[in-house]
N, C-alpha and C positions, 0 to 999 in steps of 0.2 A: 445371735441368730443370723446377723448379716455376714459374719465371718464364715459360719457354717454353710450359708447359701453360696457364697463366693467359692468356697472350697469344693462344693458339689458341682458347680458349673465348670470349674477347672478340671476336675476329675472326669467329667463327661466329655469335655473337649479332647483331653488326652486319650481317652478310650476310643473316640471316633478316629483320631489321627492314627492310633496304633492299629486300627482295623483296615487302613487303606492298603489296597493291593494294586501294584503296577503291573499291567499286562502289556507285553510287547506283541504287536500284531504284524506279521509279515505279509504285506500286500503283494500279490503276484505281479511281477513285472512283465507286461505284454511286450512282445518283440516290436521293434520299430517297423512301421508299415508306410507304404506310399499313400498320400492323400491327393486325390484328384478332384478339382472343382471346375465346372464349366457348364454354361447353358448355351444351347445351339438353336438357331432359328434361320429361316430362309433369307432374312434381310441383312445378315451379317456373316462375315467369314468366320471360320471356326477358330476359337481360342480357348485354351484351358490353362489352369495354373496347377503346378505340382509341388508338393512339399513333403516333409516327413512328419509322422505322428510323434507325439511326445508322451512321457509318463504323466499320469493324471495329477500328480502332486508337483509337477514341474511348473513353477510360477513365472518362468521367463516370458517376456512379452512376445517375442518373435518366434515363429516356426522356422525350421531349417528348410530353405528352398532348394529344389533339385533342378540343376541345369544340364544334367548329363543323361536324361532318360531317353528311351526310344518310345515314341508315341505314334500309334497307327490307328486310323479311322476306317471303318468298314460301313458300306451302305448296302442294305438288303443282302448281306452276306459276302459282298465283294469289296476288296481293298480299294479305297479311292484316293487316299493321301497319307503321307507320313508327315507329321507336324514338325516344324523347325523351332529350335530353341531360340528365344529372344532375350534370355537373361532374366534374372529376378523371378525364376520359376515359371515364366510364361512360355507357352508353345502355341504357334499359330500356323495357319494354312490359308491359302486364298480360296479354298473350296467352300462353297455355300451349300448347306443342306437343302433338300427338296421336301416340300410338304407332302405328306402321305407315305414317307419312307421310314425305315427302321435303321438304327445306327448302333454300332458297337465300337467302343474305344478300348484299346489295349495299351498298357504302359509298363515298362520295365526299366530298372536301374540297378547298377552294380551293388551287390550285397543285400538286395531287398527282393521280396517275393513279388512276381509280376501280378498286376491287377487288371481287372476287366469290368466294364459296365455296359449295359445296353439301354436304349431308350427309343422313343419315336417322336417324329414331328408330325402332328396331326394337321389335316387341312384347315385353312383359315375359316373361322366362323365370322362373317362380316357383321358390322353394325348396320342393321336395316333402317333404323330411324333414330334420331337423337334430338332432344330439345333441352335447352338450358335457360332457365328463367332466373334473373337476378333478384336478390332479396337482401335488404340491409339488416345488419345485426349489430347491436350495441355490444362492444367488447370491453369497455372500461371507461374511465374518466381521466381527463387531463386538466390539471389545475395550475394556474399561474396568478400570484397575488390575489388569492382567494376567489379568482374567477375560474370556475370549473365548467368544462364543456365535455359532453359525451364523445367517446371515440367509436366510430362505426367501421365495420368491415363489410364488404359486399360479397356475399356467398352466392352460389349457383345451384339451384335445384335441378337435377339432371334426370331425365328419363331416357333410358337406353333400351332399344328393342333389338332382339336377336332371334334367329330361327335355329333351334337346336337340332343337330343331325339325329336321325332315328337309329335304333338298334345298336346303340353303343353308349357307354358311360362317358360323360363329358365333364371336363373340369375347366373352370374359368378364373381369370383374375382381371380386375378393372383397376386402372390407375389414371390419375389426372395430373396434368402439368399446366402451369400458368406462365405466360410470357408477360413480364412486368416492365414498364417504363418508369423510371424514377429519376429525380433530379436532386443535386446537392449544391449548396451555395459555395462559391469560390471567393476567398478574401485575399487582399494584399496586406502588406505590413503597415500601410498608412491609413487604413480605414476599418471601422467596425462594421461598415455596411458591405454586403456582398457586391463584388464587381461583375459577377456573372454566375452562371449555373452550368455544372457538368451534367449531362444527360446520359444515363446508362440503361441498357436493356439486358435483362437476364431471364433465364428460364428456371423455374423451381418446381419441385414436387408438391402437389396440393394435398392437404389433409382431408380425408373422406369420412363422412358419417352416414349411417343407413339403418333404418328399421325395417327394411324389406324382408319378407318372410324367408327368402332363399339365403339371406345372410344371417338373420337372427335365429334361424333353426340350427345353426352350427354351434361349435364349442365357443364361439366368440360372442355369445350373448353375455353382456356385462351387467345383468341385473335389471335393466330397464327396457330390454328388448331392442337395444341399439348397439351398433358396432362403430368403432372409430379406429382409424389407422391410416397408413399411407397407401394401402391397397385393400380391395375387397376380394375375398376368396369365396367361391361358391361352386356347387355342382348342379347338374341338371336333374337331381333326384325328384324335385317337385314338378318340373315341367318337361320331362324327358320326351324328346321328339316333337315338341310343340314350340310355337312362338312365345316369347316372354318379354315383358318390359320391366327392367330393373330400375328402382327408384333410389337415389342417393343424393347427398349434398356435397359439393366441393367447396371447401372453405376458401375465402378470399385472402388477399394479401393485406398485411398490416401497414404497408407503405407502398407508395407508387400507384400507378394505374395499370390494371390488367387490360391488355390489348388482345390477348388470345387465350382461349381455353382449349387444351388438347386432351381428348379422352381416348384412352387406349384399352381395347379389349383383347386379352390374350387367351388363346386356346391352349391349355397346358396338357402335357403328358401327365399320367398318373404320378410318375416320379417327381416331377417338379411341384405338383399340387401337394403331395405328401411332405415334401421338404419344406415348402413355404408354410404349410399349415402347422407343422410341428415347431418350426422356427418361431412363428408368431406366438404359439402357446407357451414356448419356453421363455420368450421375452416378457410375456404378460405375467407369468408366474414368478419371475425373478424377484428375489427378496421376500417372498412369502414363505415363511417356515412351515406353513400348514398345507401348502399346495403340493400336488403330486408331481414328482419329477417327470419331465417330458424329454425323452431322448430325441434328438434331431434325426430325421430320416436319413438313411445312408444306403446307397445302391451300388457301392464299389465293392466288387467281390475280392476278398483277401486284403482289402484296404479300407479306407475311409473317404468320405466326401460325397459329392453329388455330380452326376452327369445326366442332364435332362434337356428335353427339347420343348419348344413351343412355337406357335405361329401367332401373328398379331395383325389386327386391323385398327385403324385410328380415324378419328374425325376431328377437324380443326374448326372451332367456333370463333369467329371474329367478334370482338366486343366493341360496340360503338362508344 
């Protein structure tokens, strides 16, 4: 019986193998196109980076950068500047965009189809009021020789008020930065005790969390009505044309002392909002085999990439 059973299993395996069919699929090869990436705003001179697209199965790490393109910028239909190549795919100009204007960028390079994109830089929506209250949060435990002590981080609960312009769809992004002062011991070769301390000051991007309705009503609701990430994206759909106060928490530093909290409110073009929204969704879904594929927004005609405008207001909070 055992021999007969083993023979039956072998026969079944051979049958399955003999039914295997190899199918060759010819994937269409798209032509190489220009890729243009750049964000413009009134506080900075114009800069964009240009490269070439690559085949979807090309696993090389670096894109081919383009340094011989002709790049022209138009403001409200009139040419205002031709960007200069700086190498490594970068093109710059001393021209600074104006809030309330529309812009078109055109780029061409030898052997590739010319590309074009348009966007707008909306007027600044200012931060009308802002408060930041500190709160301690336990983040873990530190143990030495069986002596365990809790580790705390100081977070900041922020309320940001704005007045939304009427009769238009508006798109916003909030980011926070912290200025941190930290010290590190300095040792010499003859002592285990520090001989002094080096003090450094650095600025870092803060992590944000929020359960505010304008944030949790978007695709970024992660199950408990809260959002977390390096920036908050939202629209004026709930408060169009009215004042609104956004509530969120800026997480503190795990080392050093925070001396300043910088809150930035960006008024985005629709292009930049759609790009950032789809980019965040794609990053969130990465590695989930059951998640829907999210293509990142592209507004480059005949090419790929993003060319978008924004304006920004900021408030600096000095921390005692």
